[in-house]
C-alpha positions as CSV (number, residue, x, y, z in Angstrom):
1,X,159.4,149.2,141.0
2,X,156.7,151.8,140.3
3,X,157.8,155.4,140.9
4,X,155.5,157.5,143.2
5,X,155.0,160.1,140.5
6,X,153.7,157.4,138.0
7,X,151.2,156.1,140.5
8,X,150.1,159.7,141.3
9,X,149.8,160.5,137.5
10,X,147.7,157.3,137.0
11,X,145.4,158.2,139.8
12,X,145.1,161.8,138.5
13,X,144.2,160.6,135.0
14,X,141.6,158.2,136.3
15,X,140.0,160.9,138.4
16,X,140.0,163.3,135.5
17,X,138.4,160.7,133.3
18,X,135.6,160.2,135.9
19,X,135.1,163.9,136.1
20,X,135.0,164.4,132.4
21,X,132.5,161.6,131.9
22,X,130.2,162.9,134.6
23,X,130.5,166.5,133.2
24,X,129.9,165.6,129.6
25,X,127.0,163.2,130.2
26,X,123.4,164.3,130.8
27,X,122.4,161.1,132.5
28,X,122.9,161.6,136.3
29,X,120.9,158.6,137.4
30,X,122.0,156.5,140.3
31,X,122.7,153.6,137.9
32,X,125.1,155.9,135.9
33,X,126.7,157.0,139.1
34,X,127.2,153.5,140.3
35,X,128.7,152.3,137.1
36,X,131.1,155.2,136.5
37,X,132.1,155.4,140.2
38,X,132.6,151.6,140.2
39,X,134.8,151.6,137.1
40,X,136.9,154.5,138.6
41,X,137.2,152.8,142.0
42,X,138.2,149.4,140.6
43,X,141.0,150.9,138.4
44,X,142.1,153.3,141.1
45,X,142.1,150.5,143.7
46,X,144.3,148.4,141.4
47,X,146.7,151.4,140.9
48,X,146.9,152.0,144.7
49,X,147.5,148.3,145.5
50,X,150.2,148.0,142.8
51,X,151.9,151.2,143.9
52,X,151.9,150.0,147.5
53,X,153.0,146.5,146.8
54,X,155.7,147.4,144.2
55,X,157.4,150.3,146.1
56,X,155.9,153.6,145.1
57,X,154.1,154.2,148.3
58,X,156.6,152.8,150.8
59,X,157.7,153.6,154.3
60,X,155.5,154.8,157.1
61,X,152.4,155.4,154.9
62,X,152.4,151.9,153.3
63,X,149.7,150.4,155.5
64,X,147.4,153.4,155.0
65,X,147.7,153.2,151.2
66,X,147.3,149.4,151.3
67,X,144.0,149.7,153.2
68,X,142.9,152.6,151.0
69,X,143.6,150.6,147.9
70,X,141.7,147.6,149.2
71,X,138.7,149.7,150.3
72,X,138.7,151.5,147.0
73,X,138.7,148.2,145.0
74,X,136.0,146.8,147.2
75,X,133.8,149.9,146.8
76,X,134.2,149.7,143.1
77,X,133.3,146.0,143.0
78,X,130.2,146.6,145.1
79,X,129.1,149.5,142.9
80,X,129.5,147.5,139.7
81,X,127.7,144.5,141.3
82,X,124.7,146.5,142.3
83,X,124.1,149.0,139.5
84,X,120.4,149.3,140.3
85,X,121.1,150.1,144.0
86,X,119.4,153.6,143.9
87,X,120.5,157.0,145.1
88,X,120.5,156.1,148.8
89,X,122.8,153.1,148.1
90,X,125.1,155.3,145.9
91,X,125.2,158.0,148.6
92,X,126.1,155.5,151.4
93,X,128.6,153.6,149.3
94,X,130.4,156.8,148.0
95,X,130.1,158.5,151.4
96,X,131.6,155.6,153.4
97,X,134.3,155.0,150.9
98,X,135.2,158.7,150.7
99,X,135.5,159.1,154.4
100,X,137.7,156.0,154.8
101,X,139.9,156.8,151.8
102,X,140.1,160.5,152.6
103,X,141.1,160.0,156.2
104,X,143.7,157.4,155.2
105,X,145.2,159.5,152.4
106,X,145.3,162.5,154.7
107,X,147.0,160.5,157.5
108,X,149.5,159.1,155.0
109,X,150.3,162.6,153.9
110,X,150.8,163.7,157.5
111,X,153.1,160.7,158.2
112,X,155.1,161.4,155.0
113,X,155.6,165.2,155.6
114,X,159.3,164.9,156.0
115,X,159.8,162.0,153.6
116,X,157.9,162.7,150.4
117,X,157.3,165.7,148.2
118,X,153.8,164.4,147.6
119,X,152.8,164.6,151.3
120,X,151.1,168.0,151.0
121,X,149.1,166.8,148.0
122,X,148.0,163.7,149.8
123,X,146.8,165.8,152.7
124,X,144.8,168.1,150.3
125,X,143.4,165.2,148.3
126,X,142.5,163.4,151.6
127,X,140.6,166.5,152.8
128,X,138.7,166.9,149.5
129,X,137.8,163.2,149.6
130,X,136.6,163.3,153.2
131,X,134.5,166.4,152.3
132,X,133.0,164.4,149.4
133,X,132.1,161.7,151.9
134,X,130.4,164.2,154.2
135,X,128.4,165.7,151.4
136,X,127.3,162.2,150.1
137,X,126.2,161.1,153.6
138,X,124.4,164.4,154.5
139,X,122.5,164.9,151.2
140,X,118.9,163.8,151.7
141,X,118.1,161.0,149.3
142,X,114.6,162.4,148.6
143,X,115.8,165.9,147.7
144,X,113.8,167.3,144.8
145,X,113.5,170.9,143.6
146,X,111.8,172.3,140.5
147,X,113.8,174.6,138.3
148,X,113.0,177.2,135.7
149,X,115.8,178.3,133.5
150,X,116.3,180.6,130.5
151,X,113.5,180.9,128.0
152,X,111.1,179.0,130.3
153,X,113.1,175.8,130.2
154,X,112.1,173.7,133.3
155,X,113.5,170.7,135.1
156,X,114.0,169.1,138.4
157,X,117.1,169.1,140.5
158,X,117.2,165.8,142.5
159,X,119.6,164.3,145.0
160,X,120.9,162.0,142.3
161,X,121.8,165.0,140.0
162,X,123.4,166.8,142.9
163,X,125.4,163.8,144.2
164,X,126.7,162.8,140.8
165,X,127.6,166.4,140.0
166,X,129.5,166.7,143.3
167,X,131.3,163.4,142.5
168,X,132.3,164.9,139.1
169,X,133.5,168.2,140.7
170,X,135.5,166.3,143.3
171,X,137.0,164.1,140.6
172,X,138.1,167.1,138.5
173,X,139.7,168.9,141.5
174,X,141.5,165.8,142.8
175,X,142.5,164.7,139.2
176,X,144.0,168.1,138.5
177,X,145.8,168.1,141.9
178,X,147.2,164.6,141.4
179,X,148.2,165.2,137.8
180,X,150.0,168.4,138.6
181,X,151.7,166.9,141.6
182,X,153.0,164.0,139.6
């Protein structure tokens, strides 16, 4: 039997790993985003399914976590299968997954309010994840803006850079929340 705090800690560590990789890597291409998100989603999906099937996430919220785990695993497999999908593909995949996963996690938290100490954290993580989904789906795939930084350094801010940066920020926030709540 997997304890809920162990599953929560594993999910937090995986999210933090994603956030750190995104933060510490200069490559914010769609291919990088698909591979890193895909690896995160496959591992997180496995953790969610194992936690649901082996007792950690039991009771009234079991069905929600089961569907969330399957959707997360499927999104990860699709991301890894199509690493050249482009920024629009990444945005739609992450956006759709995040809306489904966020709503399911939030609903599980609401259902577990009187039964689990983790309920509040599931509601917060669900809201953050749903917000990630909205940002991913609303970000124009052709966004591009020239930048000039210190000492005349120039660059271009693209939808890929923004989307992968938002994914990294989401991962750090959710990872810290889940790790502390464990």
